[in-house]
C-alpha positions as MATLAB code, in Angstrom:
seq = 'XXXXXXXXXXXXXXXXXXXXXXXXXXXXXXXXXXXXXXXXXXXXXXXXXXXXXXXXXXXXXXXXXXXXXXXXXXXXXXXXXXXXXXXXXXXXXXXXXXXXXXXXXXXXXXXXXXXXXXXXXXXXXXXXXXXXXXXXXXXXXXXXXXXXXXXXXXXXXXXXXXXXXXXXXXXXXXXXXXXXXXXXXXXXXXXXXXXXXXXXXXXXXXXXXXXXXXXXXXXXXXXXXXXXXXXXXXXXXXXXXXXXXXXXXXXXXXXXXXXXXXXXXXXXXXXXXXXXXXXXXXXXXXXXXXXXXXXXXXXXXXXXXXXXXXXXXXXXXXXXXXXXXXXXXXXXXXXXXXXXXXXXXXXXXXXXXXXXXXXXXXXXXXXXXXXXXXXXXXXXXXXXXXXXXXXXXXXXXXXXXXXXXXXXXXXXXXXXXXXXXXXXXXXXXXXXXXXXXXXXXXXXXXXXXXXXXXXXXXXXXXXXXXXXXXXXXXXXXXXXXXXXXXXXXXXXXXXXXXXXXXXXXXXXXXXXXXXXXXXXXXXX';
ca = [
       4.503   79.331  -43.607;
       6.243   76.452  -41.706;
       7.846   77.337  -38.370;
      10.736   75.345  -36.816;
      10.034   73.361  -33.646;
      12.694   75.364  -31.851;
      10.353   78.268  -32.033;
       8.099   76.666  -29.385;
      10.417   75.481  -26.588;
       7.964   76.278  -23.772;
       5.071   74.500  -25.501;
       7.129   71.346  -25.976;
       8.185   71.325  -22.339;
       4.571   71.712  -21.252;
       3.441   68.778  -23.414;
       6.275   66.618  -22.112;
       5.329   67.404  -18.511;
       1.693   66.602  -19.254;
       2.670   63.221  -20.752;
       4.656   62.304  -17.644;
       1.778   63.258  -15.359;
      -0.697   61.198  -17.404;
       1.544   58.118  -17.336;
       1.915   58.359  -13.575;
      -1.830   58.800  -13.163;
      -2.710   55.694  -15.226;
      -0.008   53.656  -13.520;
      -1.498   54.498  -10.152;
      -4.963   53.496  -11.321;
      -3.756   50.004  -12.376;
      -1.988   49.266   -9.076;
      -4.272   47.738   -6.445;
      -4.369   49.834   -3.285;
      -3.143   48.486    0.029;
      -4.484   49.396    3.441;
      -3.390   48.954    6.996;
      -6.526   46.826    7.596;
      -5.304   43.928    5.358;
      -2.247   42.333    7.019;
      -0.424   39.695    4.931;
      -0.505   37.246    7.852;
      -3.732   36.913    9.884;
      -3.348   37.833   13.531;
      -4.071   35.172   16.169;
      -4.182   35.843   19.853;
      -2.309   32.673   20.780;
      -1.157   29.237   19.618;
      -4.448   27.573   20.556;
      -6.442   30.021   18.442;
      -4.252   29.273   15.418;
      -4.497   25.493   15.814;
      -8.276   25.754   16.238;
      -8.566   27.701   12.987;
      -6.292   25.229   11.199;
      -8.309   22.275   12.458;
     -11.420   23.673   10.799;
      -9.899   22.887    7.400;
      -9.040   19.368    8.536;
     -12.630   18.820    9.660;
     -13.993   20.184    6.380;
     -11.859   17.755    4.374;
     -12.816   14.848    6.602;
     -16.498   15.709    6.311;
     -16.491   15.544    2.512;
     -14.249   12.479    2.113;
     -15.672    9.337    0.507;
     -15.701    7.459    3.838;
     -17.191   10.226    6.008;
     -20.292    8.157    6.766;
     -18.311    5.244    8.205;
     -18.181    4.975   11.983;
     -16.066    2.311   13.641;
     -17.114    0.225   16.600;
     -14.885    0.137   19.674;
     -13.458   -3.182   18.515;
     -12.807   -1.772   15.049;
     -11.071    1.247   16.581;
      -8.684   -1.065   18.425;
      -8.032   -2.952   15.182;
      -7.467    0.359   13.418;
      -4.828    1.276   15.993;
      -3.073   -2.017   15.278;
      -3.135   -1.408   11.522;
      -1.953    2.162   11.870;
       0.915    1.029   14.084;
       1.970   -1.496   11.431;
       1.655    1.191    8.771;
       3.723    3.721   10.743;
       6.466    1.209   11.442;
       6.673    0.319    7.760;
       6.603    3.926    6.574;
       9.308    4.927    9.053;
      11.463    2.064    7.806;
      10.917    2.973    4.151;
      11.784    6.618    4.798;
      14.919    5.632    6.650;
      16.077    3.246    3.913;
      14.880    5.464    1.051;
      13.003    2.527   -0.445;
       9.243    2.899   -0.809;
       7.670    0.076   -2.855;
       4.570    1.966   -4.094;
       6.887    4.588   -5.586;
       8.754    1.970   -7.588;
       7.746   -0.204  -10.484;
       5.743   -3.170   -9.182;
       8.262   -5.797  -10.246;
      11.009   -4.153   -8.203;
       9.075   -4.815   -5.007;
       6.699   -7.717   -5.706;
       8.702  -10.261   -3.711;
       9.119   -7.779   -0.883;
       5.334   -7.280   -0.741;
       4.728  -11.036   -0.573;
       7.167  -11.442    2.331;
       5.608   -8.698    4.449;
       3.307   -9.401    7.407;
       0.942   -6.733    6.125;
       0.380   -8.679    2.908;
      -0.461  -11.837    4.846;
      -2.926   -9.884    6.977;
      -4.607   -8.141    4.039;
      -4.956  -11.483    2.243;
      -7.418  -12.349    5.003;
      -9.428   -9.147    4.551;
     -12.833   -9.765    2.932;
     -12.635   -7.706   -0.257;
     -16.337   -7.818   -1.097;
     -16.647   -7.520   -4.858;
     -14.173   -7.192   -7.698;
     -15.944   -4.975  -10.219;
     -13.328   -4.596  -12.959;
     -11.773   -7.822  -14.210;
     -11.062   -9.354  -17.613;
     -11.307  -13.139  -17.202;
      -8.924  -14.129  -20.009;
      -6.190  -12.131  -18.220;
      -6.994  -13.285  -14.697;
      -6.340  -16.378  -12.649;
      -2.949  -18.023  -12.267;
      -1.001  -18.482  -15.498;
       0.934  -21.328  -13.899;
      -2.361  -23.196  -14.268;
      -2.378  -22.301  -17.976;
       1.184  -23.529  -18.486;
       0.549  -26.780  -16.617;
      -2.642  -27.453  -18.553;
      -1.009  -26.664  -21.896;
       1.631  -29.302  -21.172;
      -1.011  -31.992  -20.701;
      -3.168  -31.215  -23.751;
      -1.958  -33.290  -26.754;
      -3.523  -30.912  -29.297;
      -2.100  -27.739  -27.723;
       0.528  -25.963  -29.825;
       2.568  -22.812  -29.406;
       4.070  -20.415  -31.929;
       7.779  -20.580  -31.106;
       9.248  -18.559  -33.969;
       9.955  -14.861  -33.853;
       6.937  -12.591  -34.275;
       5.395  -12.503  -37.742;
       2.549  -10.521  -39.280;
       0.102  -13.318  -38.414;
       1.393  -14.621  -35.064;
       3.496  -13.693  -32.053;
       5.863  -15.844  -30.057;
       4.086  -17.624  -27.222;
       0.696  -17.736  -28.948;
      -1.198  -20.834  -27.785;
      -3.666  -22.593  -30.047;
      -5.213  -26.005  -30.670;
      -4.917  -27.928  -33.968;
      -5.526  -31.318  -35.455;
      -2.165  -32.947  -36.088;
      -2.444  -32.674  -39.881;
      -3.594  -29.010  -39.795;
      -0.895  -27.379  -37.690;
       0.049  -23.944  -39.004;
       3.673  -23.095  -39.809;
       5.735  -22.011  -36.816;
       3.639  -23.855  -34.220;
       5.120  -26.677  -32.139;
       3.386  -29.079  -29.773;
       3.821  -27.713  -26.250;
       4.507  -31.127  -24.700;
       7.321  -31.742  -27.223;
       9.025  -28.421  -26.526;
       8.909  -29.101  -22.802;
      11.059  -32.164  -23.385;
      13.433  -30.487  -25.832;
      14.078  -27.125  -24.172;
      15.581  -26.848  -20.674;
      13.399  -24.874  -18.245;
      10.753  -24.535  -20.937;
       7.872  -24.120  -18.474;
       9.615  -21.178  -16.799;
      10.362  -19.621  -20.170;
       6.748  -19.996  -21.256;
       5.421  -18.462  -18.045;
       7.811  -15.526  -18.392;
       6.685  -15.057  -21.976;
       3.023  -14.882  -20.955;
       3.463  -12.360  -18.129;
       4.906   -8.897  -17.563;
       8.190   -8.433  -15.746;
      10.766   -5.763  -14.953;
      11.564   -5.330  -18.647;
       8.217   -3.606  -19.165;
       9.581   -0.553  -17.350;
      12.033    0.277  -20.114;
      11.134    3.470  -21.955;
      11.751    1.810  -25.311;
       9.042   -0.788  -24.691;
       5.625   -0.226  -26.252;
       3.748   -1.255  -23.116;
       0.274   -1.301  -24.650;
       1.551   -3.192  -27.669;
       3.109   -5.793  -25.395;
      -0.017   -5.847  -23.229;
      -2.370   -6.522  -26.134;
       0.061   -9.168  -27.365;
      -0.630  -11.174  -24.214;
      -4.318  -11.347  -25.105;
      -3.297  -12.756  -28.474;
      -1.074  -15.313  -26.775;
      -3.817  -16.439  -24.399;
      -6.934  -16.049  -26.550;
      -6.576  -19.290  -28.506;
      -6.169  -21.176  -25.229;
      -8.867  -19.410  -23.234;
     -11.556  -19.743  -25.926;
     -10.892  -23.413  -26.696;
     -14.189  -25.003  -25.715;
     -12.809  -28.029  -23.778;
     -10.685  -25.595  -21.711;
     -13.083  -22.689  -21.290;
     -15.156  -23.786  -18.293;
     -12.140  -25.137  -16.419;
     -10.245  -21.894  -17.049;
     -13.144  -19.834  -15.693;
     -13.390  -22.039  -12.607;
      -9.651  -21.680  -12.015;
     -10.014  -17.885  -12.157;
     -12.875  -17.938   -9.651;
     -10.867  -20.197   -7.339;
      -8.032  -17.640   -7.177;
     -10.530  -14.898   -6.292;
     -12.138  -16.920   -3.517;
      -8.687  -17.659   -2.092;
      -7.978  -13.924   -2.058;
     -11.089  -12.989   -0.069;
     -13.331  -11.934   -2.974;
     -17.003  -12.987   -2.732;
     -18.433  -11.333   -5.865;
     -16.986  -10.600   -9.302;
     -18.202   -8.869  -12.432;
     -16.398  -10.080  -15.544;
     -15.937   -7.913  -18.602;
     -16.774  -10.749  -20.961;
     -16.549  -10.856  -24.751;
     -19.698  -12.908  -25.310;
     -20.437  -13.695  -28.948;
     -21.052  -16.524  -31.407;
     -17.570  -16.469  -32.936;
     -15.418  -16.834  -29.825;
     -15.458  -20.500  -28.772;
     -13.980  -23.161  -31.022;
     -12.989  -26.825  -30.962;
     -11.514  -29.285  -33.462;
     -14.800  -30.906  -34.456;
     -17.117  -28.013  -35.303;
     -16.976  -24.837  -37.411;
     -16.731  -21.385  -35.827;
     -20.244  -20.349  -34.797;
     -21.282  -23.772  -33.591;
     -20.958  -22.532  -30.007;
     -23.274  -19.581  -29.563;
     -23.282  -16.607  -27.217;
     -25.819  -18.527  -25.118;
     -23.291  -21.350  -24.812;
     -20.741  -18.921  -23.391;
     -23.244  -17.596  -20.859;
     -24.119  -21.123  -19.783;
     -20.442  -22.004  -19.334;
     -20.014  -18.995  -17.065;
     -23.004  -20.218  -15.069;
     -21.442  -23.691  -14.894;
     -18.183  -22.195  -13.601;
     -20.108  -20.259  -10.959;
     -21.849  -23.405   -9.719;
     -18.496  -25.149   -9.443;
     -17.016  -22.181   -7.550;
     -19.960  -22.240   -5.139;
     -18.912  -25.725   -4.091;
     -15.987  -23.922   -2.430;
     -17.863  -20.788   -1.355;
     -21.673  -21.166   -1.431;
     -22.083  -17.386   -1.107;
     -19.912  -16.517   -4.107;
     -21.638  -14.613   -6.929;
     -20.813  -13.695  -10.534;
     -22.330  -11.270  -13.045;
     -21.315  -10.455  -16.619;
     -20.771   -7.144  -18.379;
     -20.904   -7.785  -22.110;
     -18.001   -6.086  -23.869;
     -16.640   -5.379  -27.288;
     -13.642   -3.464  -28.639;
     -13.660    0.281  -29.259;
     -11.547   -0.372  -32.371;
     -14.534   -1.763  -34.286;
     -16.593    0.442  -36.639;
     -19.898    1.936  -35.555;
     -22.131   -0.549  -37.387;
     -20.407   -3.498  -35.686;
     -21.014   -1.993  -32.257;
     -24.627   -1.214  -33.137;
     -25.188   -4.867  -33.960;
     -23.455   -5.869  -30.733;
     -25.638   -3.533  -28.684;
     -28.723   -5.248  -30.092;
     -27.286   -8.612  -29.061;
     -26.610   -7.213  -25.585;
     -30.296   -6.396  -25.188;
     -31.265   -9.840  -26.497;
     -28.957  -11.573  -24.031;
     -30.128   -9.358  -21.183;
     -33.704  -10.344  -22.040;
     -32.822  -14.055  -21.883;
     -30.537  -13.797  -18.827;
     -31.756  -10.758  -16.833;
     -30.109  -11.950  -13.611;
     -26.753  -12.689  -15.210;
     -26.064  -10.257  -18.085;
     -26.062   -6.915  -16.313;
     -24.407   -4.164  -18.404;
     -22.412   -3.208  -21.515;
     -18.955   -1.732  -22.121;
     -16.322   -1.037  -24.755;
     -12.723   -1.984  -23.937;
      -9.152   -1.665  -25.306;
      -6.707    1.231  -25.342;
      -8.577    4.534  -25.367;
      -5.756    6.632  -26.806;
      -5.497    4.412  -29.870;
      -9.155    3.412  -30.257;
     -12.320    5.240  -31.221;
     -13.708    7.755  -28.753;
     -16.882    7.044  -26.788;
     -18.543    9.896  -28.675;
     -17.703    8.112  -31.954;
     -20.338    5.528  -31.014;
     -23.074    8.052  -30.216;
     -25.470    6.537  -32.742;
     -25.129    3.220  -30.909;
     -25.922    4.851  -27.550;
     -28.921    6.613  -29.104;
     -30.384    3.192  -29.889;
     -30.775    2.308  -26.210;
     -34.080    4.094  -25.664;
     -35.879    2.332  -28.510;
     -34.253   -1.015  -27.626;
     -35.569   -0.718  -24.071;
     -39.074   -0.502  -25.482;
     -38.560   -3.370  -27.930;
     -37.088   -5.816  -25.399;
     -38.632   -4.435  -22.204;
     -35.295   -4.531  -20.391;
     -32.605   -2.007  -19.580;
     -28.886   -2.452  -20.270;
     -26.842   -0.089  -18.081;
     -23.432    1.098  -19.218;
     -20.212    0.534  -17.253;
     -17.862    2.426  -19.536;
     -14.089    2.146  -19.735;
     -13.346    5.869  -19.863;
     -10.537    8.138  -18.733;
      -7.727    5.548  -18.867;
      -5.320    8.098  -20.251;
      -2.778   10.749  -19.267;
      -3.884   12.915  -22.173;
      -6.746   15.359  -22.603;
      -8.984   12.539  -23.786;
     -12.514   13.654  -22.970;
     -14.448   10.361  -22.960;
     -15.499   11.054  -19.381;
     -17.896   13.731  -20.627;
     -19.778   10.934  -22.360;
     -19.678    8.695  -19.287;
     -21.565   11.232  -17.156;
     -23.853   12.394  -19.982;
     -24.847    8.777  -20.640;
     -25.132    8.221  -16.860;
     -22.867    5.200  -16.880;
     -23.571    3.086  -13.809;
     -19.860    3.056  -13.026;
     -16.685    4.216  -14.740;
     -13.795    1.851  -15.425;
     -10.507    3.587  -14.521;
     -11.385    7.293  -14.851;
      -7.689    8.017  -14.351;
      -7.693   11.473  -15.970;
     -10.800   12.721  -14.165;
      -8.619   15.397  -12.542;
      -8.749   17.322  -15.838;
     -12.527   17.810  -15.751;
     -14.042   19.641  -12.731;
     -17.574   19.570  -14.181;
     -17.357   15.795  -14.581;
     -16.161   15.446  -10.990;
     -19.217   17.374   -9.776;
     -21.507   15.289  -11.992;
     -20.079   12.035  -10.673;
     -20.811   13.101   -7.108;
     -24.308   14.275   -8.016;
     -25.052   11.035   -9.871;
     -23.476    8.937   -7.096;
     -21.309    7.234   -9.703;
     -18.574    4.832   -8.624;
     -15.049    4.756  -10.075;
     -13.412    1.363  -10.610;
      -9.832    2.183   -9.627;
      -7.041   -0.184  -10.754;
      -3.897    1.147   -9.035;
      -1.271   -1.398  -10.087;
      -2.645   -1.662  -13.611;
      -2.289    2.104  -13.955;
       1.300    1.936  -12.757;
       2.324   -1.103  -14.799;
       0.821    0.327  -17.995;
       2.713    3.578  -17.496;
       0.046    6.091  -16.429;
       1.674    6.860  -13.068;
       4.968    5.676  -11.627;
       4.716    6.788   -7.990;
       1.396    5.590   -6.581;
       1.517    8.201   -3.814;
       0.450   10.707   -6.472;
      -2.178    8.532   -8.140;
      -5.095   10.930   -8.762;
      -7.595    8.582   -7.106;
      -6.339    9.591   -3.664;
      -7.644   13.059   -4.489;
     -10.950   11.676   -5.746;
     -11.465    9.900   -2.422;
     -10.743   13.122   -0.527;
     -13.326   14.951   -2.626;
     -16.019   12.417   -1.814;
     -16.067   10.611   -5.162;
     -16.942    6.986   -4.498;
     -14.458    4.346   -5.660;
     -13.833    0.622   -5.529;
     -10.528   -1.212   -5.980;
      -9.875   -3.778   -8.718;
      -6.934   -5.463  -10.407;
      -7.975   -5.333  -14.086;
      -5.693   -8.001  -15.663;
      -3.706   -9.500  -12.776;
      -2.618  -12.729  -14.503;
      -0.756  -10.823  -17.208;
       0.717   -8.626  -14.448;
       2.021  -11.786  -12.708;
      -0.251  -11.869   -9.681;
      -3.719  -13.033   -8.658;
      -6.600  -11.439   -6.797;
      -6.492   -7.865   -5.528;
      -4.504   -7.969   -2.262;
      -1.417   -6.459   -3.917;
      -3.490   -3.427   -4.905;
      -4.847   -3.001   -1.375;
      -1.378   -3.409    0.143;
      -0.007   -0.732   -2.143;
      -2.688    1.903   -1.590;
      -2.862    1.285    2.168;
       0.705    2.531    2.364;
       0.845    4.947   -0.571;
      -2.396    6.749    0.334;
      -1.917    6.274    4.109;
      -5.380    4.794    4.482;
      -6.944    3.594    7.710;
      -9.410    0.859    8.598;
     -12.351    3.142    7.905;
     -11.140    3.674    4.323;
     -10.536   -0.029    3.765;
     -13.993   -0.816    5.083;
     -15.673    1.730    2.827;
     -13.789    0.566   -0.277;
     -14.810   -3.037    0.357;
     -18.420   -2.065    1.043;
     -18.505    0.062   -2.120;
     -17.633   -3.003   -4.156;
     -20.951   -4.498   -3.096;
     -23.051   -1.340   -2.827;
     -22.123   -0.230   -6.352;
     -22.183   -3.696   -7.859;
     -24.785   -4.825  -10.396;
     -26.412   -7.145   -7.887;
     -30.105   -6.443   -7.348;
     -31.268   -5.020   -4.011;
     -32.006   -8.398   -2.424;
     -28.683   -9.805   -3.612;
     -26.825   -6.780   -2.232;
     -28.514   -7.171    1.133;
     -27.537  -10.850    1.299;
     -23.984  -10.121    0.106;
     -23.506   -7.395    2.727;
     -24.660   -9.749    5.475;
     -22.075  -12.317    4.383;
     -19.404   -9.640    4.098;
     -20.150   -8.186    7.542;
     -19.734  -11.612    9.144;
     -16.403  -12.113    7.374;
     -15.334   -8.571    8.225;
     -15.923   -9.257   11.916;
     -13.657  -12.304   11.634;
     -11.020  -10.103    9.994;
     -11.239   -7.572   12.832;
     -10.634  -10.378   15.313;
      -7.620  -11.414   13.244;
      -6.253   -7.867   13.342;
      -6.574   -7.752   17.121;
      -4.311  -10.810   17.431;
      -1.381   -8.890   15.910;
];
């Protein structure tokens, strides 16, 4: 027999009451209890007690910062006060006028930087080493334009971009072998008003690179195409390298480590087939350029990091790694490391070349030399995890490392391995990774005790020379002091690929020049 529900009114009410009680009980169990012993705001007896507690955090941060080990002399402290006074005056002015150069695209404030007293002072600062520099995109491109005008066999592609060539591409030809679209540079200079200015503008970045519609990396790589045929022309090559080194010496740099594409198919002239000039020839020309630079600064030093492109297939890089070991064997004091370059987001990952990295152990035994890695990794805004490979492979340094903030385990590993980051502030801004340099992630890396050095990457293409612009920018954007500047400069020698004796000699030279800089600061 089936009974209607209405026959059990009391039972239904009892079940309903039970359900309500159970829901209340479970709700209470999921709510964290509060007690009178856990006030939301800690109690302090007085103002001094609060400020003392607060200062503990300040001390903890200072103790773990990258420059914690640096102690300033009394003279340096006075110089630091001078620098900080200049910095405060400038920052107060920028806040009042709502114009802060490091927060704006470089080309909006480049002239302003050059006209500032701080720039003139920092030009005199001994920078130590420059550990991240691509020679074909360094130096002063006014030198390139002037030299192109005087070379009778120098031609330029002056048509609109085609599949084979881009406008502004420089190359050398015999007169009867000139490719379509190329014109002799010296002829165009006579035919086109203000041609030299137009050519310089074509070879360098400007304000137009800030437009969202511009493919910045595409334009950037186009500049290497424009300059490559000029840079690798054998009669030009050594002079070009010397011109680059001259700009560095003038900017207070005493040591540089070029990322150099050393191979047997780079150099060319009009009398020999490609391959006539070998990789050894390129090394020797770098050595020649160094000797010429030492006529200006006898203490100047240069080392090479052999590079190739991460766009190439695995087997090509494997062959190149073998050549790196061979060159290191022949030039152990000059060829110091290996790297892969080019845009990370578009190129192959570092892990893609694992089979090439796995060759290193056996190659060490074959050639009885080591080839450290100095990997370009982390130059990306995206979750591009090449930095895992950099620490796993124990790269001697990391080029850029911009997106390190995404990987806490890598940050810990870098500190444990005492690995140095080659930070390129203006390059990161110009290529679109960060617009406001106050929030560049490297300022956080420094605070966490991750060691860094400052470089300029490709300054010629960015329309400047040396590295003073980068130092000027971060001194203000990161509100650095003299202790930080000193540590950054020292890092560029300490973490260089110089051997121990060379580092000791370089630091002695740097310390003498640093003392002169401190005296200069005290005059202000």
